[in-house]
Every structure is written in structure tokens, then in C-alpha cells.
C-alpha positions in Angstrom: -43.2 -60.4 -44.1 -39.2 -61.4 -43.6 -37.8 -57.9 -42.4 -34.7 -56.0 -40.8 -36.7 -52.8 -41.0 -38.9 -52.5 -37.9 -38.5 -48.3 -38.5 -42.7 -48.2 -38.7 -43.2 -50.7 -35.9 -44.2 -50.4 -31.9 -41.2 -49.8 -29.5 -41.1 -53.3 -28.7 -40.7 -54.4 -32.0 -37.5 -51.8 -32.4 -36.1 -53.1 -29.3 -32.7 -55.1 -29.1 -32.7 -56.4 -25.7 -36.0 -57.7 -23.4 -35.6 -58.0 -19.7 -38.7 -60.4 -18.2 -37.9 -61.4 -14.2 -40.7 -61.3 -10.8 -40.4 -61.5 -7.5 -42.5 -63.6 -4.6 -43.0 -61.3 -2.6 -43.4 -61.8 1.4 -46.8 -60.5 1.8 -49.3 -57.6 1.5 -46.7 -55.5 3.6 -44.0 -55.9 1.3 -46.1 -55.3 -1.5 -47.3 -51.8 -0.3 -43.4 -51.0 1.1 -42.6 -51.9 -2.3 -44.9 -49.4 -4.3 -42.0 -46.3 -1.9 -39.4 -47.4 -4.1 -41.4 -48.9 -7.6 -42.5 -45.2 -8.7 -39.0 -43.7 -8.7 -37.6 -46.8 -10.2 -39.9 -46.6 -13.1 -39.9 -43.0 -13.9 -36.1 -43.4 -13.7 -36.5 -46.1 -16.1 -38.7 -44.0 -18.4 -36.0 -41.7 -18.9 -32.9 -43.3 -19.6 -31.7 -43.2 -23.4 -32.4 -46.8 -24.5 -36.1 -47.5 -22.7 -38.2 -48.6 -25.1 -41.3 -50.0 -22.9 -42.4 -52.1 -20.0 -45.1 -54.1 -18.5 -45.5 -55.4 -15.2 -47.5 -58.7 -15.0 -49.2 -60.0 -11.2 -49.0 -63.6 -10.4 -51.6 -64.8 -7.1 -50.8 -64.6 -4.7 -47.9 -62.3 -4.2 -45.3 -62.6 -7.1 -45.2 -58.9 -9.6 -42.7 -59.5 -12.4 -41.7 -56.9 -15.4 -41.3 -57.4 -18.9 -38.8 -54.2 -20.3 -37.7 -53.5 -23.7 -34.6 -51.6 -24.5 -32.2 -50.4 -27.1 -29.8 -52.9 -26.9 -28.2 -54.8 -24.0 -26.4 -51.7 -22.8 -29.1 -49.8 -22.6 -30.7 -52.7 -20.3 -27.5 -53.3 -18.1 -26.9 -49.2 -17.3 -30.6 -49.2 -16.3 -29.8 -52.1 -13.6 -26.9 -49.9 -12.3 -28.8 -47.0 -11.6 -29.9 -45.7 -7.5 -33.4 -46.8 -7.6 -33.1 -50.4 -8.9 -30.1 -50.8 -6.9 -31.8 -49.8 -3.7 -34.4 -52.1 -4.4 -32.5 -55.2 -5.0 -30.6 -54.6 -1.9 -34.2 -54.2 -0.1 -35.1 -57.3 -1.7 -32.0 -59.5 -1.0 -30.1 -57.9 1.9 -32.9 -59.4 4.3 -33.2 -63.3 3.9 -36.8 -63.6 3.1 -38.2 -61.0 5.3 -39.4 -58.9 2.1 -39.2 -61.6 -0.8 -39.0 -65.5 -1.2 -37.2 -65.9 -4.3 -36.9 -64.2 -7.5 -35.1 -64.7 -11.3 -34.1 -62.3 -14.2 -33.2 -63.7 -17.7 -32.6 -61.2 -20.4 -32.9 -61.6 -24.3 -31.8 -60.1 -27.4 -33.5 -59.8 -30.3 -32.3 -61.4 -34.1 -31.4 -59.0 -36.7 -34.5 -59.9 -38.6 -38.4 -61.3 -37.4 -41.4 -60.3 -40.1 -43.6 -57.7 -40.3 -47.0 -56.9 -41.8 -49.4 -54.0 -42.6 -49.3 -50.4 -41.0 -45.8 -51.9 -39.3 -44.5 -53.0 -42.6 -41.7 -50.7 -43.3 -40.8 -51.9 -46.6 -43.7 -51.2 -48.8 -46.7 -51.4 -46.7 -48.7 -54.7 -48.4 -49.6 -57.7 -46.2 -47.3 -60.2 -47.6 -46.9 -64.0 -47.2 -43.8 -65.5 -46.6 -43.4 -68.6 -48.8 -41.5 -71.0 -46.5 -41.3 -71.2 -42.7 -37.6 -69.8 -40.9 -35.9 -73.4 -41.0 -35.3 -74.7 -37.6 -31.6 -75.2 -36.0 -31.6 -78.9 -37.8 -33.0 -77.7 -41.2 -30.9 -76.4 -44.3 -34.0 -74.7 -45.3 -37.6 -74.6 -43.6 -40.6 -75.8 -45.4 -43.6 -74.2 -48.1 -46.3 -72.4 -45.7 -49.4 -73.4 -46.7 -52.0 -71.4 -47.2 -55.9 -72.5 -47.9 -57.1 -71.5 -51.0 -53.5 -69.5 -52.1 -55.8 -66.5 -53.2 -55.5 -65.2 -49.6 -58.5 -67.7 -47.5 -57.9 -68.2 -44.0 
């Protein structure tokens, strides 16, 4: 199951960089006004080289977040420089807490290797198990994977 070939995997797995962030808006009017720029921003993002996939999440009462995947960090950062993204960030941050009271962003990069099985496994199409867990930073090697019955049990 360990692999560095994600060619058969969905777009998220073929990504090298992930953005996650959220903004706590000041109320429903801010969310309505956000809609004007948001649709343009998403249109631009989907058209950019290196865009893979995104999803928006909501947290009660007025927090909206985005998880977005890109080919690599450069593609992600190029999107951050795009016109509609810059306009949105200025609208959110240049007016004190009028439109939003807080926000955060984290950027993650993918390790070259990971895991895949079944239809997403590029090497040989099997559902093979790994023999050992990936080692923690404090370990030389990971412990063996325990499987019930060793014959494909749960």
C-alpha cells in the first residue's frame, strides 16, 4: 500500500500543497456581501494552472472556511496573488471588524510518499496491506501491523 505513485488517485491525492483557512464574519450581511466576490474568486481559482480541488465548510454562526488543494506551493501562492483573492482579503482586513472579526490560514505540503489501495493503487491494482506501520519520529522502524486472522479478517 505504500506508494509514491498517485496517478490513479483523485485530484486531492495528486496535490502537493493544501490550504486550509477560515474567516469569522460579523453577521449575515457580511456573508451576503461576500457572495459578490466569492463566485468570481472560485471561478478564477478553478481556471488556474495547478488547481486540484476545494471544499467550503461552515461553522455556526458566521464562520466560513476553505480547504483547497494545488499541484504545489507555487500554484497555491500564485492563486493568493490573484486579483479577486487580493480584493477579498483587503475587504476582510482593511475595515477593522466591520466585516469580519478574525481569520486564520495554514498551508501544508505533501510528503512524496503515502498510501493507496484498490482502484486508486497505480502499481498493481491489489489491495495489499503494509507489513509495518510508518515509523514515528522517535522510532527507527514502525511496529508490525496486526491483522485479525491474517487471512483478510476485519
